[in-house]
N, C-alpha and C positions, 0 to 999 in steps of 0.2 A: 409637264415634267416633273416639277415639284412634288406633285401628287404621287408619281410613280416612284420617286425616291423615298417618299414617307412610307408607301406600301412596302417596300423592300426593307425598310428598317423595321417594320411591323413583323415582317414574315421572319427575319432574322431574331427579333426578339422571342417570337412564339418557337422558334426552333431551340433558341437558347434555353426556354422555359421547359421544354419536352425534354431537351438533354439532361438538364438539371433534375428533372422530375425522375427520369429514367434512373439515374445515377443514386438518387436517394431513395429509390423504391417507392416512391408514392404513386398510388394506384390511379387515381382520377385526375389527370391533367385535362384542361380544355382551353382553347385559345381560340379566337374568331380571325378567320382569315377571308378577308373580302366578303364578310357576311356569313360565312359558312363555319359552324361550330366544329371543331376538330377534337375528337376524343381519343386519348390513348388507349390503346388495347392493352389488355392484360397480356403479359408474357405467357405464351403456352409453355408448358413443362415439357421437358425433353424426355420425361419419363412417363411410362403408361402404368405405374403402380397405382394410381388412384382409379384405374379403370377395371382392376383386377377384382374378381370376386373375393370375399373374405375367406372362404374355404380354401381358394386356390393360393391366395397370398400366405395363409398359415402354412399350407404344405410347402411351398417354395421357400418362405422365409422363417418360418416358426421354429421352435425347439424340437419338434418331432421330425426326425429324419428318416422314419421308417425302421425297418427291422435291418436292413443291411444297406451299407454304402458301396456302391460298385463303380468301377472306372475302367477304361483300357488303356493300357500303356505298352508300346512297343509290340502291339498285336495279342498281347495276354490280357485276359479278363481278371481282374484283381477284385476281391470281395474283402471288407473288414469286417473280422469277427473277433471277438473276445479280446479286443485290444492289439490285434495284428492283422497285417496285411496278408491274405493267402491267394494264391493262384487258383481260379476257378477251373473245375475240371472242363474237358471239352463237352461232355454230356449234359452239362448245365446244373448237375446236383451241386447243391450248396453245403450240405451237411459235412460231408467228410472232406478230408485233404486230397487235393489232386495228387496224382503220381510225381510230377516235378516237386511238390510241397513235402511229400514223403522223402523223395531223393535229397532235398535240401535239409531236411530235419536229420536224416541219417548222416549226411557231410558234415554238418554241425556237430553232432555227437562224435564222429570220428575225428575232427578237427581237435575237439577239447580232450579227447582220450590221447591223441598225439601231443597235444600241448603238456599234458600232465606227465607223459612218459618222457618228453623232453626234458622237463624240469627235474624228474627223478635222475635221468642220467647225468645232467649237469651237477646235481649234488653228490652223485657216487664219484666223477671226475675229481671234484673238490676235495673229497675225502681221500681218494687215492693220492692226490696230490701232496696232501698233508702228511700222509703215511711216508711217502717217499722223502718228503723234507725231513721229517723226524729221523728216518733210518740213516739218511746221508748225515745228519749232525752227529748220530750215535757212531758211526763208522768213522768220522773225522775224529771224535774224541779218542775212540780205540786207537787209531792209527797214533795220534799223539802219545798215548799211553805206552804204546809199543816202542816208539822212539826213545822216550823217556827211559824206560827200562833197559833198553840197548845201551844208551849212553851211559847208564849207571853200571852196567856189566863190565862196558871197555873200560870205565874208569877204576874198577875194581881189578881187573887183569892188569892194567898199566901199573900198578903199584907193585914196586921191586919185591920178590920174595927174598926172605933171609937165605942165606947159603947154610948148607947143613952144619959146617963147622961152627958157625957163629950160632946157631940154634943149640948146638950140643955144648958150648961153653957157658952159654946163657943158662941151660938147664942144669949144668954142674954148679953155676953160681946160686941158683935157687935151692938146690939140694944141701948146700952147707948151712 
């Protein structure tokens, strides 16, 4: 029985040594269990990159991506050309723009033209509002001037006129 307990301790020690070796990434660990040498196996890589041929690896992961990068998105084939993603035409031709790409380009130009026209119209509205404000200010000044002139005229007519007899006696006094 004592011998069995010692054997269990030895097995536990061996397992602990294996666990420690695995944690510290030591490659070769061996221990003896009941006279059998147990070697730790190298962990197999989850990747199969080491099995790829050099040319295949260069094509897949190298800097040469080929002439064009293609992908499919929402049922449309897209090609990256000249720094832009373009929709590949149904006939498979690559050089030209597809019909939908032409439509997209036309719509972008139309949107740009409409934006410029909108900005011009906003500028015109701003100028017209300035003109209306200036005209309103001028009319207000003219109305104030007219009111002042009316008040001056009413003040002049409100002064009593000398009677004709008084004016003839004044003229006679001046003639002397």
